[in-house]
C-alpha positions as CSV (number, residue, x, y, z in Angstrom):
1,M,22.1,-8.0,-5.8
2,T,18.1,-8.5,-4.0
3,A,15.3,-6.8,-3.6
4,P,14.6,-6.0,-0.1
5,R,12.1,-8.8,1.4
6,T,9.8,-6.6,3.7
7,W,8.1,-3.5,2.7
8,D,6.2,-1.1,5.1
9,I,4.1,1.5,3.0
10,F,2.7,4.4,4.8
11,C,-0.4,6.1,3.8
12,A,-2.4,9.3,5.1
13,V,-5.5,9.7,3.2
14,I,-6.2,13.0,2.3
15,D,-8.5,12.8,-1.0
16,N,-11.0,9.9,0.5
17,Y,-9.6,7.1,-2.0
18,G,-7.1,8.4,-4.5
19,D,-4.2,8.2,-2.1
20,I,-5.0,5.1,-0.2
21,G,-6.2,3.4,-3.9
22,V,-2.6,3.9,-5.2
23,C,-1.1,2.4,-2.0
24,W,-3.6,-0.5,-2.2
25,R,-2.6,-1.4,-6.2
26,L,1.1,-1.1,-4.9
27,A,0.8,-3.3,-2.1
28,R,-1.1,-5.8,-3.7
29,Q,1.2,-6.0,-6.5
30,L,4.5,-6.2,-4.5
31,A,2.9,-8.9,-2.6
32,A,1.6,-10.9,-5.6
33,E,4.0,-10.5,-8.3
34,Y,7.3,-10.4,-6.1
35,Q,6.6,-12.3,-3.3
36,L,7.4,-9.8,-0.7
37,T,6.2,-9.1,2.7
38,V,4.3,-6.4,2.7
39,R,2.4,-4.2,5.5
40,L,0.1,-1.3,4.3
41,W,0.1,1.1,7.3
42,G,-3.2,3.4,6.8
43,D,-5.0,5.9,8.9
44,D,-8.5,5.7,7.5
45,L,-9.3,2.0,6.9
46,A,-13.0,2.7,6.0
47,S,-11.8,4.4,3.1
48,L,-9.9,1.4,2.0
49,Q,-12.9,-1.0,2.6
50,R,-14.8,1.4,0.0
51,L,-12.2,-0.2,-2.5
52,C,-12.2,-3.8,-1.1
53,P,-15.1,-4.9,0.7
54,E,-12.9,-7.6,2.8
55,V,-11.4,-5.0,4.3
56,L,-12.7,-5.2,8.2
57,P,-12.2,-1.1,9.3
58,A,-12.6,-2.4,13.1
59,L,-9.8,-4.3,13.0
60,D,-6.3,-3.0,14.0
61,R,-4.3,-6.0,12.2
62,Q,-5.5,-8.1,9.5
63,T,-4.1,-10.1,6.1
64,C,-6.3,-9.3,2.7
65,R,-5.0,-10.5,-0.8
66,G,-1.7,-11.2,0.4
67,V,-1.2,-7.6,2.2
68,E,-1.0,-7.1,6.2
69,I,-3.3,-4.5,6.8
70,R,-2.2,-2.4,9.7
71,R,-4.3,0.6,11.8
72,W,-2.2,3.9,11.6
73,D,-2.9,5.2,15.1
74,K,-1.5,8.4,16.7
75,L,-0.1,5.9,19.0
76,F,2.0,4.0,17.1
77,P,3.0,0.5,17.9
78,A,6.6,-0.6,18.6
79,V,7.7,-2.6,15.5
80,E,10.7,-3.8,13.8
81,P,11.0,-1.3,10.5
82,A,10.8,-3.3,7.0
83,E,13.9,-3.4,5.0
84,A,11.7,-1.1,2.5
85,V,10.0,1.8,4.0
86,I,7.8,3.8,1.7
87,E,6.5,7.4,2.9
88,A,3.4,7.6,0.2
89,F,2.7,11.2,-0.5
90,A,5.0,13.1,1.8
91,C,2.9,11.6,4.9
92,E,5.1,12.0,8.3
93,L,6.5,8.6,9.3
94,P,6.0,7.8,13.3
95,A,8.8,9.5,15.4
96,N,9.2,6.1,17.2
97,Y,9.2,4.5,13.7
98,V,11.7,6.6,12.5
99,A,13.6,6.1,15.6
100,A,13.6,2.6,15.5
101,M,14.6,2.5,11.7
102,A,18.0,4.5,12.8
103,A,18.7,1.8,15.2
104,Q,18.7,-0.9,12.8
105,S,22.3,-2.1,12.1
106,L,21.0,-2.4,8.3
107,K,19.1,0.9,7.7
108,P,16.3,0.6,5.8
109,V,15.6,1.9,2.5
110,W,13.7,5.1,2.8
111,I,11.4,6.3,0.0
112,N,9.3,9.1,-0.6
113,L,6.8,8.0,-3.4
114,E,5.3,11.5,-4.6
115,Y,2.3,12.4,-6.4
116,L,2.3,11.8,-10.3
117,S,3.1,14.7,-12.5
118,A,4.0,15.0,-16.5
119,E,6.4,18.4,-15.5
120,G,9.7,18.2,-16.7
121,W,11.7,19.0,-13.8
122,V,10.3,15.2,-12.6
123,V,12.9,13.6,-14.3
124,G,15.8,16.0,-12.8
125,C,14.3,15.3,-9.3
126,H,13.9,11.2,-9.5
127,G,15.9,9.7,-7.2
128,G,17.1,12.8,-5.2
129,V,17.9,12.1,-1.8
130,S,17.7,14.1,1.4
131,K,19.8,13.2,4.8
132,H,18.0,13.0,8.2
133,P,19.0,16.2,10.1
134,A,19.5,14.4,13.4
135,L,19.8,10.7,12.4
136,P,22.1,8.8,10.4
137,L,19.1,8.1,7.7
138,T,18.5,9.0,4.0
139,K,15.7,9.6,2.1
140,H,15.0,9.1,-1.5
141,F,12.5,10.7,-3.5
142,F,10.5,8.8,-6.3
143,F,8.6,10.1,-8.6
144,P,5.9,8.5,-10.7
145,G,5.9,9.9,-14.5
146,F,5.2,9.2,-17.9
147,A,9.2,9.3,-19.1
148,P,11.9,6.9,-18.9
149,G,13.3,8.7,-16.5
150,T,10.7,8.7,-14.0
151,G,9.4,6.3,-11.5
152,G,6.6,5.0,-13.9
153,L,3.2,4.4,-13.4
154,L,1.2,1.3,-11.7
155,R,0.9,-1.3,-14.2
156,E,-0.1,-5.0,-12.9
157,A,0.7,-8.3,-14.5
158,G,-1.9,-9.3,-17.4
159,L,-3.9,-5.8,-17.1
160,G,-7.2,-6.1,-18.9
161,Q,-6.7,-9.6,-20.0
162,G,-9.5,-11.7,-20.6
163,F,-11.9,-8.8,-20.4
164,A,-15.5,-9.2,-21.9
165,A,-17.6,-6.2,-21.6
166,G,-21.0,-7.7,-22.7
167,A,-20.4,-9.8,-19.4
168,W,-19.7,-7.0,-17.4
169,W,-22.8,-5.1,-18.7
170,A,-25.1,-8.1,-18.2
171,G,-23.4,-8.4,-14.7
172,H,-24.5,-4.8,-13.7
173,G,-28.3,-5.1,-15.1
174,F,-27.3,-3.3,-18.8
175,S,-28.3,-4.8,-22.1
176,L,-25.4,-4.5,-24.8
177,P,-25.0,-1.2,-26.1
178,Q,-26.8,-0.3,-29.4
179,P,-24.9,0.2,-32.4
180,D,-25.3,4.0,-32.6
181,E,-25.4,4.6,-28.6
182,V,-22.0,6.0,-26.6
183,R,-21.8,5.0,-23.2
184,I,-19.8,7.5,-20.7
185,S,-18.2,6.9,-17.0
186,L,-18.6,10.3,-15.5
187,F,-16.2,10.6,-12.3
188,G,-15.3,13.8,-10.9
189,Y,-15.0,16.5,-8.2
190,E,-17.5,18.9,-7.9
191,N,-18.0,20.8,-11.0
192,A,-20.1,23.9,-11.6
193,A,-19.8,22.8,-15.2
194,V,-21.5,19.4,-15.1
195,H,-25.1,21.1,-15.7
196,G,-24.3,22.4,-19.1
197,L,-22.6,19.2,-20.3
198,L,-25.4,17.0,-19.3
199,D,-27.7,19.6,-21.2
200,T,-25.6,19.1,-23.9
201,W,-25.6,15.4,-23.9
202,A,-29.6,15.5,-23.7
203,A,-29.7,17.6,-27.1
204,S,-27.3,15.4,-28.6
205,A,-28.3,13.5,-32.1
206,T,-26.5,10.6,-30.5
207,P,-28.1,8.1,-27.8
208,I,-26.0,8.8,-24.6
209,T,-25.9,6.7,-21.6
210,C,-24.3,8.0,-18.6
211,L,-22.9,6.0,-15.8
212,L,-22.6,7.8,-13.0
213,P,-20.6,6.2,-10.0
214,E,-21.8,7.4,-6.4
215,G,-19.5,10.2,-5.4
216,R,-19.0,13.8,-5.2
217,L,-20.8,14.9,-8.3
218,L,-24.1,13.2,-7.1
219,P,-25.7,16.0,-5.5
220,Q,-24.8,18.5,-8.8
221,V,-26.5,15.9,-11.0
222,S,-29.5,15.3,-8.8
223,A,-29.9,18.9,-8.8
224,W,-29.8,19.1,-12.9
225,A,-32.4,16.2,-12.7
226,G,-35.0,17.6,-10.6
227,P,-36.0,18.1,-6.8
228,G,-34.5,15.3,-4.4
229,L,-31.4,13.0,-4.3
230,L,-30.9,10.3,-6.6
231,H,-29.6,7.1,-5.0
232,P,-27.9,4.1,-6.5
233,G,-30.2,2.3,-8.9
234,D,-32.0,5.4,-10.0
235,C,-32.3,6.4,-13.6
236,I,-33.2,9.8,-15.2
237,T,-34.1,10.1,-19.0
238,R,-33.9,13.5,-20.8
239,G,-33.8,14.1,-24.4
240,N,-31.4,11.4,-25.9
241,L,-29.3,11.1,-22.4
242,A,-29.8,8.1,-19.7
243,V,-28.3,8.9,-16.5
244,H,-27.6,5.8,-14.4
245,V,-26.7,6.2,-11.0
246,L,-24.2,3.2,-9.9
247,P,-23.3,2.3,-6.7
248,F,-19.7,2.8,-5.3
249,L,-17.6,0.5,-7.3
250,E,-15.0,-1.4,-5.4
251,Q,-11.6,-0.8,-7.2
252,D,-11.3,-3.6,-9.5
253,D,-15.2,-3.3,-10.7
254,Y,-14.2,0.3,-11.1
255,D,-11.2,-0.7,-13.6
256,R,-13.9,-2.7,-15.6
257,L,-16.2,0.0,-16.1
258,L,-13.2,2.2,-17.6
259,Q,-12.9,-0.7,-20.0
260,A,-16.3,-1.0,-20.9
261,C,-17.3,2.5,-21.5
262,D,-16.7,4.3,-25.0
263,I,-15.6,7.4,-23.0
264,N,-14.2,8.1,-19.8
265,F,-14.6,11.0,-17.1
266,V,-11.8,10.5,-14.4
267,R,-10.6,12.7,-11.5
268,G,-7.1,12.8,-9.2
269,E,-4.6,10.1,-10.0
270,D,-5.7,6.8,-9.4
271,S,-8.1,6.7,-11.9
272,F,-6.5,9.1,-14.2
273,V,-4.1,6.2,-14.9
274,R,-6.4,3.5,-15.2
275,A,-8.3,5.5,-17.8
276,Q,-5.1,5.7,-19.7
277,W,-4.7,1.8,-19.3
278,A,-8.5,1.5,-20.7
279,A,-7.3,2.8,-23.7
280,K,-10.6,4.9,-24.4
281,P,-11.0,8.7,-24.8
282,F,-10.9,10.5,-21.3
283,V,-11.2,13.9,-19.8
284,W,-9.1,14.3,-16.5
285,H,-10.5,16.5,-13.9
286,I,-7.3,17.4,-12.1
287,Y,-6.8,17.6,-8.2
288,P,-7.8,21.6,-7.4
289,Q,-5.4,23.1,-5.3
290,Q,-4.7,26.9,-4.1
291,D,-3.8,29.6,-5.9
292,D,-4.2,27.2,-9.1
293,A,-1.1,25.2,-8.0
294,H,-2.4,22.6,-10.2
295,Q,-2.9,24.5,-14.0
296,P,1.0,23.7,-14.6
297,K,0.4,20.2,-13.8
298,L,-2.6,20.0,-16.4
299,E,-0.9,21.7,-18.9
300,A,2.1,19.5,-18.8
301,F,0.3,16.7,-19.3
302,L,-1.9,18.4,-22.4
303,E,1.7,19.1,-23.6
304,L,2.6,15.7,-23.7
305,Y,-0.8,13.6,-24.6
306,C,-1.4,16.2,-27.6
307,A,2.3,15.6,-29.0
308,G,0.8,12.9,-31.3
309,L,-2.5,14.4,-32.4
310,S,-3.5,16.6,-35.3
311,A,-3.8,20.4,-34.5
312,P,-7.8,20.2,-35.0
313,A,-8.0,17.4,-32.4
314,A,-5.3,18.7,-29.8
315,G,-7.4,22.2,-30.2
316,A,-10.5,20.2,-29.0
317,L,-9.0,18.3,-26.4
318,R,-7.1,20.9,-24.7
319,G,-9.9,23.2,-25.0
320,F,-12.6,20.8,-23.7
321,W,-10.4,19.7,-20.8
322,R,-9.8,23.5,-19.8
323,A,-13.2,24.1,-19.9
324,W,-14.3,21.0,-17.8
325,N,-11.1,21.8,-15.0
326,S,-12.4,25.8,-15.1
327,G,-16.2,24.7,-14.6
328,V,-17.3,26.9,-17.2
329,N,-18.2,26.6,-21.4
330,T,-18.1,22.7,-21.3
331,G,-21.6,22.6,-23.4
332,E,-20.1,24.7,-25.8
333,A,-16.5,22.8,-26.0
334,W,-17.9,19.4,-26.2
335,P,-19.1,19.7,-30.2
336,D,-15.5,20.2,-31.0
337,W,-14.4,17.4,-28.7
338,W,-17.0,14.9,-30.3
339,R,-15.8,15.5,-34.0
340,Q,-12.7,14.7,-33.1
341,R,-13.7,11.1,-31.5
342,A,-12.6,9.1,-34.1
343,E,-8.6,10.3,-33.8
344,L,-9.0,10.4,-30.2
345,E,-10.1,6.6,-30.0
346,R,-7.3,5.6,-32.0
347,H,-4.7,7.9,-30.0
348,A,-5.7,6.5,-26.8
349,R,-4.9,3.2,-27.8
350,G,-1.6,4.1,-29.4
351,W,-0.7,6.2,-25.9
352,K,-1.2,3.0,-23.8
353,A,0.8,0.6,-26.2
354,A,3.6,3.2,-26.1
355,L,3.3,3.2,-22.2
356,A,2.8,-0.4,-21.7
357,A,6.4,-0.7,-23.3
358,Q,8.0,1.1,-21.0
359,Q,8.7,-0.7,-17.0
360,D,6.2,-0.3,-14.6
361,L,6.2,1.5,-11.4
362,A,6.6,-1.5,-9.1
363,A,9.3,-3.1,-11.0
364,R,11.1,0.6,-11.0
365,L,10.8,0.6,-7.4
366,V,11.9,-3.0,-6.7
367,N,15.3,-2.2,-8.8
368,F,15.8,1.3,-7.1
369,C,15.7,-0.5,-3.7
370,K,17.9,-3.3,-5.0
371,N,20.8,-0.9,-5.8
372,K,20.4,1.0,-2.4
373,I,21.1,-2.2,0.0
């Protein structure tokens, strides 16, 4: 059995950068590591350009880093479908494209790539099928996850190899960290708890440098700092805390920021996974959903991630993550988390090693499609 040689990945941008970020990583890996012909169809190429500056949003068609990038407009062009078609995060494929899939003598492998979850039901649903109600097509559901019975996690070959933190700091205008200094990256959704956390850091006995990439937290941090909006390049010092505002970082450079820092605050799905590969203590701001539908997803991951921790460390981690995600009492929850930092550092390294022993998402996806042809 051989894998499909041509792949179409469809992405409708919902959360600015997370959806397109995952699809861009996957497209690049399939092209680079498996020498596949990959087209990435996106409805918001401006967001993709923030992650990869070589992308030109005005073009309907271009090739970048081995991937053909196509604009996904309402008037979808007549094209021959690929042998494997990925519908990312339940975006609805164009009707004329689906009709063209059905007209193929050898039907494409149709994959609905779902959102990542640590919930137990994912294993049972991974690989499930849905027959099209009117056409001779079958859709397969592919669930990324942390367990062997899921679709795994995105992890390109050689991830993190050859990284030099000192060179990264120097290249961005920073001196090397002092022996007693802690450097924290802060990336998240809007969060009412950020003021209390920054106050706690400012009062810390340990010098803390906070790296704040330009994003949705910037207005709230600006309000904490004083009158006026902060801009990339600005630095605010209060007590033992220095907050440096970074410009929006392209995808690969953001990955290196996570590797360079001691602690990482991340959000959504893409940076959440990358923080785990960075093997540093991290705090996840899960994407908020109506009626608190995100809470079971948060608790499922906490249950999984805390399994190897001592009771005090697990309690501190749960307490701080819940405070950060509820937007309250982060200042009160931080000291307990901080006291467990040494164990959390060891745990992060062990967690990464355990995940790295599993097959990655792209490999599982290619093998899955082999079995469907």
